[in-house]
KOLDODREN-295758 format. One record per residue (C-alpha): x, y, z; residue number from 1. Coordinates in pm, 1 decimal, padded with zeros to 6 digits, m for minus. Each point is the difference from the previous one (the first is absolute). Example, Ala and Ser with C-alpha at 12.3 -4.5 7.8 and 13.67 -1.06 7.14 Angstrom:
<sites>
SITE        u        v        w pos
SITE  01230.0 m00450.0  00780.0   1
SITE  00137.0  00344.0 m00066.0   2
</sites>
This chain:
<sites>
SITE        u        v        w pos
SITE m01253.5  02818.5  03161.4   1
SITE  00168.5  00188.6  00276.3   2
SITE  00123.8 m00264.7  00155.8   3
SITE  00208.5 m00145.5 m00291.5   4
SITE  00336.1  00224.7  00085.5   5
SITE m00033.2 m00146.1  00359.5   6
SITE m00021.8 m00354.5 m00143.2   7
SITE  00261.8  00061.9 m00229.4   8
SITE  00229.5  00129.3  00257.5   9
SITE m00058.8 m00305.3  00208.7  10
SITE  00062.7 m00259.4 m00306.7  11
SITE  00358.3  00164.7 m00061.7  12
SITE  00079.1  00038.0  00388.4  13
SITE  00217.7 m00310.1 m00022.8  14
SITE  00085.9 m00006.4 m00386.4  15
SITE  00194.8 m00340.6  00057.0  16
SITE m00322.5 m00182.2  00151.2  17
SITE m00218.9  00124.4 m00227.7  18
SITE  00217.9 m00121.3 m00299.2  19
SITE  00018.2 m00329.0  00138.1  20
SITE m00358.7 m00045.0  00068.7  21
SITE m00085.3  00128.3 m00362.6  22
SITE  00249.0 m00260.1 m00136.2  23
SITE m00124.9 m00293.1  00210.5  24
SITE m00363.6  00061.2 m00108.8  25
SITE  00080.5  00081.3 m00374.8  26
SITE  00198.2 m00347.8 m00007.9  27
SITE m00293.7 m00194.1  00134.6  28
SITE m00250.1  00188.3 m00189.7  29
SITE  00234.1 m00069.6 m00309.8  30
SITE  00007.2 m00365.8  00073.9  31
SITE m00358.5 m00016.4  00032.3  32
SITE m00052.7  00169.1 m00364.6  33
SITE  00261.4 m00244.1 m00145.3  34
SITE m00183.8 m00319.8  00152.1  35
SITE m00344.8  00140.8 m00118.0  36
SITE  00153.2  00091.5 m00342.6  37
SITE  00161.9 m00337.8 m00037.3  38
SITE m00396.8 m00163.1  00107.4  39
SITE m00170.2  00224.1 m00266.3  40
SITE  00291.0 m00100.2 m00258.4  41
SITE m00063.3 m00370.8  00036.6  42
SITE m00372.4  00049.2 m00002.1  43
SITE  00008.1  00193.2 m00296.2  44
SITE  00243.9 m00261.9 m00190.3  45
SITE m00250.8 m00290.7  00115.1  46
SITE m00305.7  00202.0 m00120.3  47
SITE  00166.4  00085.5 m00323.7  48
SITE  00099.3 m00364.2 m00078.1  49
SITE m00150.2 m00150.2 m00299.3  50
SITE m00258.1 m00262.6  00057.6  51
SITE m00011.8 m00096.3 m00372.0  52
SITE  00363.4 m00103.5 m00020.0  53
SITE  00068.6 m00347.6  00089.2  54
SITE  00351.4 m00167.9  00072.8  55
SITE  00024.5 m00349.1 m00082.9  56
SITE  00326.5 m00160.9  00161.5  57
SITE  00138.5 m00356.1  00114.9  58
SITE m00213.4 m00126.4  00276.9  59
SITE  00339.2 m00128.5  00164.4  60
SITE  00185.9  00309.7 m00011.8  61
SITE m00035.0  00370.0 m00139.6  62
SITE  00357.4 m00068.4 m00178.7  63
SITE m00086.0 m00344.6 m00128.4  64
SITE  00008.4  00013.4 m00377.3  65
SITE m00361.6 m00074.0 m00185.8  66
SITE  00047.1 m00136.9 m00386.1  67
SITE m00086.9  00255.7 m00270.6  68
SITE m00231.9 m00249.1 m00157.3  69
SITE m00294.3  00068.8  00300.6  70
SITE m00033.8  00350.3 m00169.9  71
SITE m00265.7 m00139.5 m00257.4  72
SITE m00194.3 m00168.4  00249.9  73
SITE m00012.2  00299.3  00237.0  74
SITE m00100.4  00189.8 m00298.5  75
SITE m00295.3 m00228.8 m00073.0  76
SITE m00139.3  00044.9  00318.2  77
SITE m00357.2  00185.1 m00011.8  78
SITE  00054.5  00347.7  00141.3  79
SITE  00358.0  00049.5 m00090.1  80
SITE  00051.4  00310.0 m00194.9  81
SITE  00409.2 m00006.3 m00033.4  82
SITE  00212.2 m00231.8  00117.7  83
SITE  00421.1  00049.4 m00033.8  84
SITE  00281.9 m00194.8  00115.3  85
SITE  00248.6  00154.3  00238.0  86
SITE  00358.2 m00085.5  00096.5  87
SITE  00200.9  00198.4  00283.7  88
SITE  00360.4 m00000.1  00043.5  89
SITE  00261.0  00214.2  00176.4  90
SITE  00268.6  00212.1 m00194.3  91
SITE  00265.5  00276.6  00120.2  92
SITE  00082.7  00291.6 m00200.8  93
SITE  00377.1  00089.1  00016.5  94
SITE  00045.5 m00017.3  00363.8  95
SITE m00126.8 m00281.6  00253.7  96
SITE m00205.0  00223.4  00204.3  97
SITE m00185.4  00133.4 m00303.5  98
SITE m00270.7 m00310.0 m00023.0  99
SITE m00301.8 m00014.5 m00183.7 100
SITE m00293.7 m00234.8 m00088.4 101
SITE  00014.8 m00129.2 m00350.7 102
SITE m00380.2 m00066.3 m00106.2 103
SITE m00027.1 m00232.4 m00323.7 104
SITE m00347.0  00047.5 m00157.2 105
SITE m00147.3 m00102.1 m00316.3 106
SITE m00160.9  00325.4 m00161.0 107
SITE m00285.7 m00163.2 m00167.5 108
SITE m00313.6  00206.7 m00100.4 109
SITE m00143.7  00159.5  00305.6 110
SITE  00283.9 m00102.0  00248.5 111
SITE  00024.4  00320.6  00194.2 112
SITE m00392.1 m00069.9  00115.8 113
SITE  00174.8 m00270.5  00208.8 114
SITE  00223.4  00242.1  00161.5 115
SITE  00014.4  00268.9  00233.2 116
SITE  00256.2  00164.4 m00264.9 117
SITE m00074.9  00328.0 m00189.4 118
SITE  00196.2  00011.7 m00309.6 119
SITE m00058.8  00270.1 m00283.1 120
SITE m00121.6 m00121.2 m00328.8 121
SITE  00321.1  00078.8 m00185.4 122
SITE  00239.2 m00193.2  00259.0 123
SITE m00236.2 m00280.2 m00017.4 124
SITE  00022.8 m00022.6 m00376.0 125
SITE  00383.6 m00004.7  00018.1 126
SITE  00001.4 m00218.9  00255.1 127
SITE m00203.1 m00258.8 m00190.7 128
SITE  00176.6  00038.4 m00293.2 129
SITE  00377.3 m00048.3  00143.8 130
SITE  00098.1 m00328.7  00126.6 131
SITE  00265.4  00144.3  00200.9 132
SITE m00203.9  00318.5  00142.1 133
SITE m00020.4  00089.5  00344.1 134
SITE m00256.7  00191.1  00191.9 135
SITE  00145.9  00157.2  00310.0 136
SITE m00171.6  00144.3  00298.8 137
SITE m00011.3  00396.3 m00027.9 138
SITE  00181.9  00028.7  00314.4 139
SITE  00273.8 m00221.9 m00112.4 140
SITE  00024.4  00211.6 m00318.8 141
SITE  00041.0  00289.7  00198.5 142
SITE  00250.5 m00164.4  00231.5 143
SITE  00232.0 m00130.5 m00225.3 144
SITE m00051.6  00251.1 m00267.4 145
SITE m00104.6 m00248.0 m00286.9 146
SITE m00130.2  00147.2 m00330.6 147
SITE m00199.3 m00191.5 m00277.6 148
SITE  00210.5 m00156.8 m00235.6 149
SITE  00275.5 m00099.3  00269.8 150
SITE  00159.9 m00335.0  00036.1 151
SITE m00044.7 m00093.2  00367.7 152
SITE  00234.8 m00304.4  00111.5 153
SITE m00126.1 m00186.0  00283.7 154
SITE  00119.2 m00265.5  00232.3 155
SITE m00271.1 m00262.3  00049.6 156
SITE  00004.2 m00300.7  00234.2 157
SITE m00100.7 m00217.0 m00312.0 158
SITE  00257.0 m00103.0 m00212.3 159
SITE m00015.5  00031.1 m00382.7 160
SITE  00083.4 m00322.5 m00223.8 161
SITE  00370.1  00145.0 m00052.5 162
SITE  00060.4 m00032.4  00345.7 163
SITE  00016.7  00361.4  00072.0 164
SITE m00277.2  00188.3  00242.8 165
SITE  00042.3  00307.2 m00196.0 166
SITE m00282.3  00126.6 m00163.2 167
SITE m00078.0  00315.8 m00240.2 168
SITE m00331.5  00161.6 m00043.1 169
SITE m00082.7  00301.8 m00231.6 170
SITE m00220.9  00253.8  00196.1 171
SITE m00336.2  00079.6 m00176.3 172
SITE m00150.4  00206.8  00255.3 173
SITE m00121.0  00001.0  00356.0 174
SITE m00308.0 m00080.6  00213.9 175
SITE m00140.1  00060.2  00332.1 176
SITE m00153.2 m00232.0  00268.3 177
SITE m00314.3  00023.2  00218.3 178
SITE  00047.1 m00290.1  00186.5 179
SITE  00015.9 m00021.6  00385.6 180
SITE  00388.4 m00137.0 m00043.3 181
SITE  00057.8  00168.8 m00330.2 182
SITE  00268.9  00262.7  00102.0 183
SITE  00322.0 m00229.0 m00020.3 184
SITE  00232.9  00020.7 m00270.7 185
SITE m00134.6 m00223.6 m00300.9 186
SITE  00016.3 m00030.4 m00393.8 187
SITE m00227.5 m00181.1 m00214.0 188
SITE  00175.2 m00231.4 m00286.0 189
SITE m00148.0 m00206.0 m00268.2 190
SITE m00094.5 m00361.9  00124.4 191
SITE  00067.4 m00180.2 m00326.9 192
SITE  00353.4  00187.4 m00045.5 193
SITE  00085.2 m00074.9  00385.1 194
SITE m00148.0 m00370.5 m00060.8 195
SITE  00204.1 m00083.2 m00303.0 196
SITE  00355.7  00117.2  00144.5 197
SITE m00007.0 m00153.1  00362.1 198
SITE  00153.6 m00322.7  00037.7 199
SITE m00232.5 m00145.1  00281.9 200
SITE m00389.5 m00005.1  00069.2 201
SITE m00089.1  00045.5 m00345.7 202
SITE m00384.7 m00000.6 m00078.9 203
SITE m00066.1  00098.3  00357.1 204
SITE m00119.7  00294.1  00176.0 205
SITE m00032.4  00127.3  00358.7 206
SITE m00371.4  00065.1 m00015.4 207
SITE m00278.4  00113.2 m00241.9 208
SITE m00195.8  00334.8  00035.0 209
SITE m00378.3 m00013.1 m00083.2 210
SITE m00216.8  00266.4 m00043.6 211
SITE m00372.1 m00077.3  00026.3 212
SITE m00293.6  00122.4 m00185.9 213
SITE m00221.7  00061.9  00344.2 214
SITE  00183.8  00079.6  00317.2 215
SITE m00289.9 m00142.8  00180.5 216
SITE  00082.9 m00336.2 m00165.8 217
SITE  00354.0 m00009.0  00083.6 218
SITE m00037.3 m00245.1  00283.9 219
SITE m00209.1 m00237.8 m00209.4 220
SITE  00291.0  00048.0 m00282.2 221
SITE  00266.1 m00065.5  00240.7 222
SITE m00149.2 m00333.2  00121.0 223
SITE m00075.2 m00104.0 m00354.4 224
SITE  00385.8  00051.3 m00078.3 225
SITE  00096.6 m00204.4  00279.7 226
SITE m00239.2 m00257.5 m00041.1 227
SITE  00133.1 m00063.4 m00370.9 228
SITE  00344.1 m00067.3  00132.3 229
SITE m00108.1 m00174.8  00322.9 230
SITE  00101.0 m00360.6 m00107.0 231
SITE  00329.0  00113.6 m00202.3 232
SITE  00364.8 m00016.2  00108.9 233
SITE m00026.3  00399.2  00013.0 234
SITE m00295.5  00097.2  00217.5 235
SITE m00075.4  00374.4  00022.0 236
SITE m00112.7  00239.2  00278.7 237
SITE m00182.2  00284.6 m00151.0 238
SITE m00010.2  00339.0  00172.7 239
SITE m00130.6  00333.7 m00060.8 240
SITE  00205.3  00326.7  00051.3 241
SITE m00268.2  00133.6  00260.8 242
SITE  00072.1 m00332.7  00165.9 243
SITE  00365.4  00029.2 m00007.6 244
SITE m00041.4  00337.3  00108.9 245
SITE m00212.6 m00107.1  00306.8 246
SITE  00274.1 m00247.0  00084.6 247
SITE  00247.1  00226.2  00024.3 248
SITE m00209.2  00246.5  00214.0 249
SITE m00046.1 m00339.2  00253.2 250
SITE  00352.8 m00068.5 m00008.8 251
SITE  00087.8  00319.3  00147.4 252
SITE m00251.2 m00035.5  00314.4 253
SITE m00280.8  00181.7  00154.1 254
SITE  00104.9  00363.1 m00122.7 255
SITE m00244.5  00164.4  00248.4 256
SITE  00143.6 m00165.7  00266.0 257
SITE  00358.5  00062.3 m00047.5 258
SITE m00096.4  00376.1 m00067.7 259
SITE m00169.8  00002.2  00339.4 260
SITE  00255.3 m00182.9  00147.7 261
SITE  00290.8  00211.9 m00091.0 262
SITE m00166.9  00314.4  00041.9 263
SITE m00134.5 m00071.9  00352.8 264
SITE  00350.1 m00111.3  00127.5 265
SITE  00183.2  00319.9 m00154.5 266
SITE m00297.1  00193.7  00149.7 267
SITE  00005.7 m00129.5  00356.7 268
SITE  00420.7  00075.1  00000.5 269
SITE m00083.8  00356.8 m00123.1 270
SITE m00298.3  00072.3  00243.8 271
SITE  00241.5 m00080.3  00275.5 272
SITE  00287.6  00192.6 m00147.4 273
SITE m00189.2  00312.0 m00077.9 274
SITE m00210.2 m00010.3  00364.5 275
SITE  00330.9  00003.3  00155.0 276
SITE  00146.0  00267.4 m00178.0 277
SITE m00322.9  00209.7  00034.6 278
SITE m00002.1 m00064.6  00380.2 279
SITE  00358.3  00126.1  00020.4 280
SITE m00096.2  00293.9 m00186.8 281
SITE m00293.4  00098.1  00224.2 282
SITE  00221.1 m00040.5  00315.4 283
SITE  00257.7  00237.8 m00159.8 284
SITE m00282.9  00244.7 m00072.7 285
SITE m00210.9 m00012.0  00338.9 286
SITE  00123.6  00359.9  00079.8 287
SITE m00102.4  00151.2 m00325.1 288
SITE m00355.4 m00192.4  00042.8 289
SITE m00007.2  00138.3  00320.2 290
SITE  00049.0  00356.1 m00159.8 291
SITE m00269.6 m00048.5 m00250.0 292
SITE m00284.7 m00094.4  00289.4 293
SITE  00135.4  00332.1  00193.9 294
SITE m00114.2  00181.3 m00317.8 295
SITE m00337.7 m00170.9 m00052.5 296
SITE  00079.5 m00306.7 m00152.1 297
SITE m00283.1 m00280.6  00125.2 298
SITE  00064.2 m00374.5  00053.2 299
SITE m00161.4 m00054.9 m00305.6 300
SITE  00164.7  00230.6 m00213.2 301
SITE  00368.0 m00126.8  00123.2 302
SITE m00138.5 m00343.1 m00068.1 303
SITE m00125.4  00091.5 m00372.9 304
SITE  00339.8  00187.9 m00046.5 305
SITE  00224.5 m00306.5  00084.0 306
SITE m00217.6 m00225.5 m00225.7 307
SITE m00026.7  00252.7 m00296.2 308
SITE  00426.1  00004.6  00002.7 309
SITE m00004.3 m00361.8  00001.7 310
SITE m00273.5 m00026.6 m00308.4 311
SITE  00176.8  00248.0 m00177.4 312
SITE  00364.2 m00175.6  00012.0 313
SITE m00169.8 m00348.1 m00077.1 314
SITE m00253.0  00076.6 m00282.0 315
SITE  00286.0  00193.9 m00165.8 316
SITE  00220.9 m00309.6  00056.1 317
SITE m00247.9 m00192.2 m00131.9 318
SITE m00047.4  00186.4 m00323.7 319
SITE  00399.4 m00002.9 m00065.7 320
SITE m00005.9 m00384.3  00053.6 321
SITE m00285.3 m00041.4 m00243.1 322
SITE  00193.1  00207.7 m00254.6 323
SITE  00307.6 m00185.7  00093.9 324
SITE m00204.5 m00333.3 m00081.0 325
SITE m00127.0  00135.1 m00318.3 326
SITE  00364.5  00097.0 m00125.8 327
SITE  00137.5 m00344.8  00050.9 328
SITE m00312.5 m00157.1 m00212.4 329
SITE  00195.1  00019.6 m00322.1 330
SITE  00312.7 m00174.6  00150.0 331
SITE m00215.2 m00283.6  00159.1 332
SITE m00208.4 m00028.0 m00306.5 333
SITE  00271.4 m00221.3 m00159.6 334
SITE m00110.5 m00262.0  00249.8 335
SITE m00349.0  00061.1  00025.7 336
SITE m00219.3  00124.1 m00314.8 337
SITE m00292.3  00233.7  00070.0 338
SITE  00122.5  00175.5  00321.8 339
SITE m00224.3  00305.5  00092.1 340
SITE m00113.8  00195.9  00276.8 341
SITE m00384.5  00023.3  00009.8 342
SITE m00172.4  00300.6  00151.9 343
SITE m00112.2 m00215.6  00290.5 344
SITE  00365.3 m00102.9  00102.0 345
SITE  00074.1  00387.9 m00009.0 346
SITE m00291.3  00070.4  00257.0 347
SITE  00057.2 m00311.1  00194.6 348
SITE  00396.5  00105.5  00031.2 349
SITE m00105.1  00362.5  00096.8 350
SITE m00244.3 m00146.0  00272.2 351
SITE  00255.7 m00223.2  00128.6 352
SITE  00240.3  00281.5  00040.4 353
SITE m00270.7  00191.1  00206.8 354
SITE m00085.7 m00311.7  00199.9 355
SITE  00341.0 m00063.3  00088.2 356
SITE  00034.7  00391.4  00092.7 357
SITE m00312.4 m00028.1  00227.2 358
SITE  00109.9 m00316.5  00151.2 359
SITE  00327.7  00099.2  00087.6 360
SITE m00044.8  00335.6  00126.4 361
SITE m00316.4 m00080.2  00213.1 362
SITE  00176.1 m00070.5  00323.7 363
SITE  00265.5  00277.9 m00042.9 364
SITE m00272.2  00260.6 m00071.4 365
SITE m00217.3 m00100.2  00301.3 366
SITE  00300.7  00010.4  00220.5 367
SITE  00072.4  00364.8 m00176.4 368
SITE m00348.8  00077.8  00082.1 369
SITE  00019.7 m00059.2  00362.4 370
SITE  00330.9  00174.8  00076.7 371
SITE m00043.5  00204.1  00320.5 372
SITE  00097.4  00349.4 m00040.8 373
SITE  00149.9  00042.7  00323.2 374
SITE  00191.4 m00309.0  00031.2 375
SITE  00140.2  00032.7 m00365.1 376
SITE  00137.3  00355.4  00053.4 377
SITE  00147.9 m00096.0  00350.9 378
SITE  00191.4 m00247.7 m00213.0 379
SITE m00144.6 m00310.1  00184.0 380
</sites>
């Protein structure tokens, strides 16, 4: 403890240089924390994806329509608990940049079992009762200030029979969505009302949501559904939400390799910069180090003193960087759900800060320890 004032004085001998090193290390560790948080969020989303929920869409393209008549055949497949017709379209609210997805569903008995939506019983009952009813994602309700009972006008990409693209729905409640991609602006409307009013693609759907009775039978149920339509003009491809989430993760690439490559590149550049600045600091402090040796400091103590200064700055910067990464998570959560910073990441970040200090200060500390008192005091 008696050396703390000496360490503190050495750290702030050149405040500008210390702050620069602090910020460099802090930003590098913040990047490490954000990337690790993204990896954790993606892994959490994949792990939480439901294996018992299947999506039946066209084999040709995920956007090719399927006939509504396939619904009853899907429901007759052994192991199917609930099957719900779903159609998707885009819409705008008031301004062109206020876009949202319109999800048209048939609120049949148990329909919520086939979705990742959470709807209160009162709002569910109101939605079933009112053909023009609309459920809005809770974030959308808060964004636009909608209230139950409001008439909400939407300009859809799908025209009505009267030739206009202006639709009006009655707000009957809100919902939340736990799906990996469930944070975008979206509303749920009644499929029968939507299908009756639209001018094209009547009695077709974008896909069917299917909940199975046993997640372990999901693969066999999916295969049986596709087998039933194998020789039809509307062949299907059935995948679970878990499979779709895993495909999304694979499309990002190898996150571990990405994180290692980015962090390694940043650290190499950081080590060069911090080592250079510390070398310059030791050259400037040569007379001071010589004085320390004249009052009894050994080579080992001088070496440890320089390392302690570097570790103090870099570990504090690492803690700052991790805190900065944690602060950014609420904003990044709009794009990646489930961002978090496990304890192991915090420990790894602080350890990384200490390693940066030890590696970058090792050579400067050795030079400091080898300072010759007579030559240093003579100005040579």
